[in-house]
Backbone bond lengths (Angstrom), bond angles and torsions (degrees), N, CA, C in turn:
res aa  C-N    CA-C-N  psi(-1)  N-CA   C-N-CA  omega(-1)  CA-C   N-CA-C  phi
1 M - - - 1.442 - - 1.534 109.26 -
2 I 1.332 115.71 136.57 1.454 121.47 178.85 1.512 108.43 -99.85
3 T 1.325 115.99 131.50 1.454 121.52 177.62 1.521 108.45 -107.64
4 L 1.306 115.60 126.50 1.457 120.20 178.70 1.517 109.02 -98.64
5 K 1.296 115.38 136.46 1.450 121.39 178.90 1.522 108.88 -103.66
6 Q 1.314 117.37 130.08 1.454 120.39 177.09 1.522 109.01 -77.46
7 V 1.314 114.39 130.89 1.461 120.87 179.16 1.520 107.64 -124.53
8 P 1.332 117.42 129.18 1.467 118.42 178.84 1.520 110.22 -65.17
9 C 1.309 116.23 138.05 1.464 121.55 -179.80 1.519 108.47 -111.41
10 Y 1.311 115.84 125.43 1.460 120.41 -178.51 1.527 111.71 -106.68
11 G 1.299 118.04 5.83 1.463 121.02 -179.91 1.512 111.24 93.92
12 T 1.301 115.14 165.03 1.458 121.90 -176.57 1.515 111.77 -60.91
13 F 1.333 117.72 -41.33 1.454 121.03 -177.14 1.529 111.03 -55.54
14 F 1.334 116.86 -49.84 1.449 120.12 -178.18 1.526 111.96 -70.12
15 Q 1.326 116.82 -34.62 1.460 119.05 177.16 1.523 109.97 -64.66
16 N 1.311 116.89 -38.54 1.452 120.24 179.09 1.524 111.03 -65.59
17 I 1.326 117.40 -37.65 1.460 120.20 177.65 1.528 109.52 -65.55
18 Q 1.323 116.55 -42.77 1.451 120.11 -179.84 1.524 111.16 -62.47
19 N 1.316 116.76 -34.18 1.459 121.11 -179.16 1.523 111.94 -90.24
20 N 1.340 117.47 8.79 1.461 122.40 -177.43 1.517 111.29 53.88
21 Y 1.299 116.48 39.13 1.458 122.90 -179.56 1.512 108.23 -119.89
22 T 1.308 116.28 124.42 1.446 121.03 179.06 1.518 108.99 -107.68
23 M 1.311 116.17 126.59 1.465 120.61 177.36 1.525 108.20 -68.86
24 E 1.306 115.24 142.22 1.452 120.23 179.54 1.526 108.99 -137.73
25 I 1.306 115.51 145.93 1.461 120.23 176.93 1.524 107.59 -63.00
26 P 1.323 118.24 130.82 1.469 120.38 179.50 1.533 111.57 -59.58
27 D 1.332 115.68 140.64 1.462 120.60 -178.10 1.524 111.91 -54.54
28 K 1.328 117.25 -40.54 1.464 119.89 -178.51 1.524 111.00 -57.25
29 L 1.330 117.41 -43.19 1.465 120.12 178.39 1.525 111.46 -68.20
30 K 1.322 117.05 -37.71 1.467 120.15 176.66 1.525 110.13 -60.02
31 F 1.331 115.75 -45.80 1.459 120.16 -177.46 1.525 111.30 -67.49
32 E 1.331 117.04 -40.51 1.465 120.37 177.63 1.531 110.48 -63.64
33 Y 1.319 116.48 -37.69 1.462 120.90 178.37 1.525 110.41 -64.21
34 L 1.333 116.56 -48.17 1.458 120.09 179.88 1.527 111.43 -63.92
35 L 1.324 116.99 -39.42 1.455 120.98 178.10 1.530 110.89 -63.45
36 S 1.321 116.58 -41.52 1.464 119.47 179.18 1.528 110.98 -65.43
37 L 1.329 117.13 -36.11 1.477 119.85 175.86 1.522 110.56 -65.31
38 D 1.334 116.82 -45.03 1.468 120.91 178.04 1.523 110.83 -59.30
39 N 1.328 116.16 -45.03 1.463 120.31 179.79 1.525 111.37 -62.41
40 H 1.318 116.16 -38.89 1.469 120.15 -179.75 1.528 110.28 -65.44
41 I 1.308 116.89 -42.60 1.467 121.04 -179.71 1.526 110.57 -63.25
42 D 1.329 116.78 -39.53 1.469 121.64 -176.65 1.527 114.00 -82.12
43 T 1.326 118.12 -9.68 1.457 122.48 -173.39 1.525 111.38 -79.85
44 K 1.323 114.11 139.64 1.467 121.33 176.67 1.531 108.30 -112.96
45 G 1.301 116.48 148.20 1.464 121.18 177.64 1.515 112.18 92.91
46 V 1.322 115.72 139.90 1.462 122.47 -175.77 1.521 111.63 -62.50
47 D 1.329 117.15 -46.89 1.468 119.96 -177.85 1.523 111.55 -63.72
48 N 1.317 116.97 -41.54 1.467 120.52 179.09 1.528 111.10 -66.43
49 R 1.327 116.37 -38.55 1.469 119.56 179.10 1.535 110.92 -67.11
50 K 1.333 116.88 -34.71 1.466 119.79 176.02 1.524 110.14 -62.93
51 E 1.323 116.08 -40.55 1.465 120.80 -179.84 1.540 111.52 -65.85
52 T 1.332 116.42 -42.49 1.472 118.57 179.57 1.530 111.01 -69.56
53 M 1.327 116.84 -34.09 1.468 120.33 176.94 1.524 109.94 -66.24
54 K 1.320 116.61 -38.02 1.467 120.78 177.15 1.531 110.04 -60.51
55 K 1.327 117.15 -40.89 1.468 121.61 178.88 1.530 110.60 -64.03
56 I 1.322 116.71 -40.83 1.474 120.70 177.27 1.524 109.75 -59.87
57 F 1.334 116.84 -45.39 1.469 120.26 -179.95 1.522 111.72 -64.32
58 E 1.333 117.68 -38.39 1.465 121.07 179.15 1.527 110.98 -61.96
59 I 1.318 116.76 -44.97 1.465 120.33 -179.35 1.523 110.15 -69.51
60 T 1.326 116.57 -39.23 1.469 120.45 177.20 1.523 110.10 -60.08
61 K 1.317 117.04 -40.47 1.473 120.93 178.84 1.527 110.48 -64.51
62 K 1.328 117.63 -42.37 1.470 120.50 178.16 1.524 110.49 -59.00
63 I 1.327 116.09 -42.43 1.467 120.61 179.79 1.531 109.82 -66.61
64 A 1.328 116.82 -44.35 1.470 121.06 179.52 1.527 111.13 -64.05
65 D 1.333 116.60 -36.63 1.466 120.25 178.98 1.527 112.13 -64.01
66 L 1.317 116.75 -22.42 1.471 120.76 176.18 1.526 111.58 -81.65
67 G 1.341 116.61 -4.78 1.461 121.13 176.29 1.515 114.74 101.89
68 F 1.324 117.28 10.82 1.455 120.17 -179.76 1.520 109.79 -93.53
69 G 1.334 115.37 150.78 1.451 120.72 -176.35 1.511 113.48 -106.33
70 E 1.312 113.85 -172.58 1.465 121.90 -176.85 1.529 111.86 -59.55
71 K 1.336 117.21 -41.10 1.463 120.32 179.82 1.527 111.26 -63.70
72 D 1.327 116.54 -39.29 1.460 120.84 178.55 1.526 110.84 -63.21
73 I 1.324 115.40 -44.22 1.461 120.57 -178.57 1.527 110.06 -67.27
74 H 1.328 116.77 -42.47 1.462 120.44 177.26 1.532 110.63 -63.49
75 G 1.324 116.04 -33.83 1.457 120.86 179.88 1.521 113.55 -61.58
76 I 1.319 117.07 -25.49 1.468 120.83 177.85 1.523 109.89 -59.62
77 T 1.325 116.35 -42.57 1.464 121.00 -174.43 1.521 113.32 -78.62
78 T 1.317 117.15 -11.98 1.466 119.56 -177.24 1.527 113.05 -110.93
79 D 1.314 117.06 3.34 1.466 121.30 -177.81 1.531 109.99 -96.59
80 E 1.318 116.27 110.02 1.466 121.49 -177.23 1.534 111.89 -62.18
81 E 1.320 116.66 -37.01 1.468 120.94 179.51 1.536 110.90 -62.91
82 V 1.319 116.34 -38.50 1.466 120.77 177.92 1.529 109.79 -64.08
83 Y 1.333 117.32 -41.13 1.462 120.46 179.34 1.526 111.61 -63.54
84 I 1.315 117.42 -38.54 1.465 120.72 178.31 1.531 109.57 -63.65
85 K 1.334 116.62 -45.77 1.464 120.81 177.45 1.529 111.04 -64.06
86 Y 1.336 115.78 -38.46 1.461 121.52 -179.94 1.533 110.78 -62.65
87 E 1.320 117.19 -45.58 1.464 120.69 179.25 1.529 110.64 -62.32
88 Q 1.322 116.72 -39.92 1.467 120.08 177.65 1.528 110.45 -66.16
89 W 1.322 117.18 -40.24 1.468 122.38 177.68 1.520 110.52 -60.77
90 R 1.339 116.57 -41.66 1.471 120.21 178.53 1.526 110.82 -63.63
91 K 1.331 116.74 -42.13 1.463 120.40 178.23 1.521 111.16 -64.48
92 D 1.318 116.33 -46.18 1.464 121.04 -178.40 1.522 112.29 -62.54
93 N 1.337 117.01 -31.03 1.454 121.86 -177.37 1.527 113.70 -103.83
94 N 1.332 115.73 9.21 1.472 121.58 179.62 1.530 113.11 51.59
95 I 1.327 114.55 48.54 1.477 120.92 -179.60 1.510 108.65 -105.78
């Protein structure tokens, strides 16, 4: 006979704190987000700017779907270490 023990569940956030594990936005999504912002800034023409804005929203949604909020997304653009990694990623991928 198998006995199941009830364990209180506090959600992923609290489990991650208990395990000293902090969720972080994957670098690939950070880099795609920064690239989409760069492309939007460099884009000329209303139709092209609409397309680049759509890409920004798509990546933002992917990040939000992982459970990250507005502060997390804004933090991508203000983190100097992320920009250094982003520039290296662009060089490595010839972007």
